N, C-alpha and C positions, 0 to 999 in steps of 0.2 A: 718370583716372590712378590715383586711389586704389583704384578697383575692380580695375584691373590689378595693382596692388601686392598687393592682398588675394589675388587668384588665385595670383600667384607665391609668396606666403607659404604658401598652403595646399598648393601642388604641390611645395614644396621637398623634397628628399630628407631622410630622418631623419639627425640628427647622430650622432656617435659615442656621446655620452652616452645618447641615446634608444635606440640599438641595444643598448647594454650593459644599460640598464634593462629593455628588453623581454626580452633573453636571460636576465637574472636572474629576472624574474618567471616566465618559462616553465620555467626550471630548478627553481625552488621548487615550482611547481604540479605538474609531472610527477614530481619527486622525492617529493613528499608522497604523490601518488596511487600511485606505485610502491611506496613503503615501507609504506603503510597499507592498500592495496587489492590491487594486483596480486601482491605477494609473498605475503601470506597466502592468496590464492586459488590461486596456483600451488602453495603448500605443501600445501593441502588436496587438490588433484587429484593431486599427486605421491604423497602418503601413501595415497590411496584406491586408486591403481593400482600401488602398490609391488610387490604380489605377483601382478599380472596381472589381466586382464579377467575371467577365470573366477572368481577369488577375489572380485572385486568383485561380480559377478553373484550368486555364492553368498551373500554377506553380505546382499544385498538380498532374498533369498528366505526369510530367517528369518521365522517366523510373526508374532512381535512387531513386526518391522520392517514387514512387509506391512500389519499392522493399523494402524501409525502412519501409513503412507502413505495408506491408505484414509480414516482419520479426518481427516487434513490436507486431502485432496481434498473430503471431505464437508463439512467446515467452510467451505472456500472456496466450495463450490457453494451453501451457504445464505447466508453472510455477504455475499459480493460482490453478488448480486442485491438483497439487502435494503438494503445501503448505497447501491447505485445508485439504487434507488427513492427513498430518503431524500434523496440528493444532488440529484436532479432536482427533487423537490418543494420542498426548502428553497431551492435556487438560484432557482427560478421565483418563489417567494413573495417572496424578498428583492429580486430584481432587477426585478420587475414591479409590486409593490404597496407601499403605505405603510400601516403598521399599528403599533399600540402594542406595544412589546416587540421591535421589529425589531432594535435594537442589542443587546439581550440575547440574542436568538437567534443573531446573528453571533458574539457572545462565547462562547456555549455550544458552538457548533460547533468552536471552537478549543480547548476544554477538554482533550481527550485529548492535545494537543501539550504541555500544561503539567503534566499529572498523570502520575506514574510508573505504568507498567503494573502494578507490584506493588500499589500503592495501589488501583488499579481492581479487581484481584482480591480484595483484602481487603474492599472495600466489598461486593462480591457475596457473599462468605462471611458478612459481617455481616447481609446481607439474607436470604439463602436457605439459610444453613447450619443445622445442627441446633439451634444456639443463637441463630439469627437471628430477625428479626421474623416471617418467614413459614415458619420451619423446621418448627414443629409441624404447621401446616396441610398443608405439602407431604408430611410423613411420613404423616399420616392419609390422604392421597389417593394415596399410593405414587407420587409424582412427584418423584424426586430431581433437583436442579439442580446442586448442588455435588458434585464427584467424579463427574460424569456428563457426557454430551455436551451437554445444554442449557447447562450452566455454561460450557463451552468456547466454545460459539457466542456466548453473551451477552458474555463477556469479549472475544472477538475483534471482535464488532460494536462495542463501546465504543471499542476501541483504533483501529479503522480507519475509522470512519464519516465523519471529516472530509474524506477524500481526494477523493472525487467532488464533494462540495459545494464544496470550496475551489478546484477547477479550473473549475467551471461559473459560480460567482457573478461573478467579475470579467469572464469572457467574455460572459455574458448582459447585464451592466451596460454593457459597451462596445458591444455590438451594438445596444442599444436595442430598442424595441418597435413601431416605426412600421409594419413589415410586418404584425405580428400585429394591431394595431389596425385597419389597413386591411382585413384579411381578415374580422375580426369585424364591421366596419361593413357589409361586403358580404353578410353573412348566414352566414358560415362558423361551424360549431359549434366550441366551444373545443377539443374533442379532435381534430377535423380540423385545426384551426389548429396545434396542437402537432405532430401527425404530419407535416403537409405543409410547415410553415414553421419552427417552432422547432427540432425535432429535426435536420433536415438542417444547420442553421446551427451547431449545437453538437456534431455527431457526433464530430469529432476531439478536442475537449476532453473529451467524455464518455468516449471510448475511452481517452484518456490517463489520466484519473482512475481508470477501472476497472483499468487495468494497474497503477497505483501501489497501489491498494487491494488487489488480489490479491497483490502482492508482500509487502505488510505482513501480510496474513493468513497467508500461507505461512510467514513467518519469525517470527511472534509467539512469545515465550517467557515473559516475566515474568508477565503476567496469567494465561495458561493454566497456568503452573506452580503458581500459588496455588490455582486452582479445580479442577485435574484430579485431584489425589490420586496421580498417577504410578502408576496401575494398569496393569500390563503387558498389552498386547493389548486394552485397553479405552479408556483415556483418555490415552494417550501420543500426542502428535503427533510429527512428525518432529524438531523441535528438542529436545523432551524425550527422545526416543529417543537422540539423539546424546549428550546429557548422561549418560544411564544407561549406555550402552555405554562411554563414555570413563571414567566412574568405576569401571567394572568392568575397566579396562585392556584392553578388547577394541578396540584402536585401529584395526584394519583395518575392522571393521564400523562403528565410529563415524565414521571418515573416509569410508566408502562412503556412508552416509546424508548426511553433511555435503556430500559432493561432489554428491549429487543435488539438495540444496538450492541449492548453488552454480550448478549447471547451470540450475535454474529461474530463479535470479537473472540469469544471463547471457541467457537467453531473454527475460526481462522487459526487460532493458536493450536488447536488439535490437529488441523490439517497440516500446518507448518511442521509440527513435531513428527507426524507420520511421514511427511516427505523427507525430513532430515534422517529419520530412521531408515527408510527405504533406500535413500541415496547412500547412506553409510554402509548398509548391508550389501548393496550392489558393488560399492567400492572395494569391499573386502572379498 
């Protein structure tokens, strides 16, 4: 009888108070997102296309803007694979092995979440700038880092390296290592075990982390602003180009580049949703 009462209680329709509470929470959530996310995004797209598609395309053909797009894509092409390799290595080490300094490694992976990007950029200037620790050596060997592409790459790597690792660590810890141990005990090589067993099990989490990492790389402003020097056509990424165009009151061009970043963000969101859906489907 008690069990039946429990079932009846769980199956009862929601009360008026519960319906009102749910409606209020949904209204707050959607209102917050609409005010702080959808409205600004819509304003950017409206301003970008205010004078038509032809003017939008013409703004994106400016040589400095084209150079900023190329530099952003180049940075992503270097940083995302580097952070992916680090994320897989760190996650595998943390999830599969016990070693001294493990907790310290986990803490350091979270460091970019706690440190301001501007501070990260200043640290790089302190290390590799003309007055930094390695500045004279770099000048003697004609290898500039600050106010050059290597500095942008290093700053972006620092800001975005936790994303892949942070997606994979809890996933690999949850999955355990029974299958890998069995494969190794049967004579499989470690690399074969990784490719045949580990990688297929983590592929959706890995792809999810790569998508988030790429989004962070594309939109990074603070650290890159410090180390880039804002050299037109050389060290300006897309976010920096938006700032320069806006400060020059070239609003159409500024919003055109900003809209391109917004479209990349939307594509990232769509890809993220698809990965979540596929991973959930495979999980069931």
